[in-house]
N, C-alpha and C positions, 0 to 999 in steps of 0.2 A: 420604357425607361431608358434614359441616356446615361451611358457609362463614360467615364473620363480616365485617361492615362495621365499621370502627372510625374514630373521630375522635380525633386526637392533637394535643396542643399541643407545638410545638417550643420550644426554649430561647429563640428570638428572639420568642416570643409569637405566632407565626403558627400557623395550623391546617393539618393534613394529614389527608386522608381516604383510606382504602385498604381493600382486602379481603384476607383471609387465612384459611387453614385453622386456623392456630395463631397467634393475635394476639401472644402473649408472644414467640414465636420471631421473628415478623416485626418487632416493635419492637426486638428485640435486633439484627436485621440492620440496621435503620435506624441504630441507635446505633453500630454498628460501621462505618458508612459504606458498607454493601453493599446498602442498600435503594434506594428511589427516588432519582433524582437530586435532586429538590427537598429531600429531608431531609438530604442530605450537608452536613456542617458546621453543621447546625441542631440537633443533638442536645445533650443527651438528650431524648427524647420522653416525654411523659406521656399515657397513654391517658385520655381524657375520657369516652368512651362506646363501647359495642359493641352490636351487634345480630346475633343469630343469623338466618341465612337458610336456607331449605330447599334451595337449590341455587346454583351459581355464577352462573347467569343472573340470578337475583333479586338476589344481592349486587352484581353489576355494575350493574344498573339503579338500585339504591338509591345506590350510590357515585356514579354519574353525576349523579343528581338532586341529591345533596348538594354535589357539586363546582360546581353551577350557582348555589348560594346564596352570599351575601356572608358574611363571617365572623360578623357580628352575627346573621344569619338562622340560620346553623349552630348557634350557641350557643343561640338561642331554641328551635330544634328539639330539641336535646339536653335542655334544661330541661323542655320539654313532655313528651318521652318519659320522662324520669325521674319526672316527676309522675304519669304514667299508671302506671308500674311501682310506685310507692309506693302508689297507690290500690289496685292489684290485690293487693299484699302485705297491706295492711290488711284488705281484703275477705276474703281467704283466711284470715287470722288470726281474723277475727270469725266466719267460718263454722266454723272448727275449734273455737273456744272454745264455740260454741253447741251442739256435739254432746255 
C-alpha cells in the first residue's frame, strides 16, 4: 500500500496536513464533514501538495514534522519541494531528448 501525506488549504485560508491511502477520497470526506474535526465547517479544501511515502510509519513521521511548522514554514516547504520536482522533471526531459 502506498501512503500519501498531503497539505490542503481550507476555505478560511488555514492549512491542514494529513495522511491517506487515497487523497481524493479523503478530501471528499473532509468536504462532506466526515474528516478530521479541524476541517469540519472549513471546506471546501484545496490540495496544495502531496508526497508519496513507502509506508504508513514514514507518512506519519512526515505528517508530524509538518504539523510542527508554522503556516509560513509549511508553504516554504511546499515551494521548495515543488522546485525540486520541477528540476527533476527538466533533468529527465533533457536526458530523454539527448538520446
